[in-house]
N, C-alpha and C positions, 0 to 999 in steps of 0.2 A: 518223265513224260506223263502228261495228264491223260487218263483214258476214262471214258464213260461206257457203261454197259446197261442196257435196258433189259428188264425181265418182266415176265408176266403171262397170262393166258393169251393165246392167239385166237380164241373163239370165245365170244361172249354172247349170251342170249339177250335179246331185246328186254328192256325194262331193268336189268341188272345193273350192278355197279362194276365198272371197269377199274382195276387197280394195277398200276405199273410202277416198278421200282427202278431207280437208277443207281447203280453202284459206281462209285468214284474212286479212282486211285491215282497216285501221283501227287495229290494235294488234298487239303481238307476243305470240306464244303463251308466251313465257318472261318476260313482265312480270308482276311481282308484281300480283295474288294469286290470279288465277282458275284454276279447273280447266276442262278441255275434254273433254266427254263424247260418246259415242255413244249414242243412244236409238232405239229401233225401235217401229214400230207395225204389228203383223201385222193382217191383215184380220179384222174382226169381234172383235178383242181390244183390250186396253188398251195403253198405253205401257209399254215394258220398258227399263229402263236397263241397258246392256250394260257400261260401263266407262268409265273417265276417266283422263286423264293431267293432271298438275298443272303448274303453271308452272315447278316445279323439276324435273320429269321423272319423278316418282313416278307409279305406276300402280295402279290399283284396278279389280277386276272383280266382276261379279255372279257370285256363287258358282255358280249354275246354268249358266253359260256359261264359266267360268274356264278349263276344260280345252281350250276351242276358240277362245278369244279372245286377241288380242294388239293392244295399242295402242302406236304408237311415233310419234316426231315428227321432223321436219327443220326445225330452227330457221332455217336459211339460206333455206329455201323459205317459211317460215311456214306450215307444214302440219303436219297430224297425221293418222295413218292407222290404220284399222281393218282387221284380218285375222281372218276367221272360217273355221276349217277345217272339212272334212267337212260340208259343208251338205246339209240335206235340205229338202224342200218346206215343212216347218214354219218354215224360215228366211225364207220369203217375207214381205217387209214393205216399208214405207217407212222408210228409214234417215235419221236427222237428226244433224248435229253441233251441238252446243250449247256456248256458253260460260256457265259458271255454271248458272243456271236460267232465264235471262231473255232470251239472245240466241240465236236458232235459225237454222239454215240453212233453205232452202226444202224440203228433204228430197229424196231420190232413191228411186224404186221399184226394188226388186230382186226378181226372181222366179226361183225355183229350180225348174227343170224340165229333163227330158231332151228 
């Protein structure tokens, strides 16, 4: 059974860098053929796809977030990580890591506040 678990700080100060890690079990993140995404749900808004890293290590980003977003992976630890720079209160959201479109982590709340 494939499982994803997000981890990271629940509170980040404005202008800092948010870093979240997704730990995957039940499969390898470099196994053909899936992509691994970060998606967030801001309060009162819809889901927003932030970016993804494929099984081969290629990355794709939402153009609206591209200048602030990086996704990288550690295949030895079977983890992939989101970094979002220069955060503002508008980055407050529940952040999810996702395999493909169907296997989701439970989500982690991140609040940006001083």
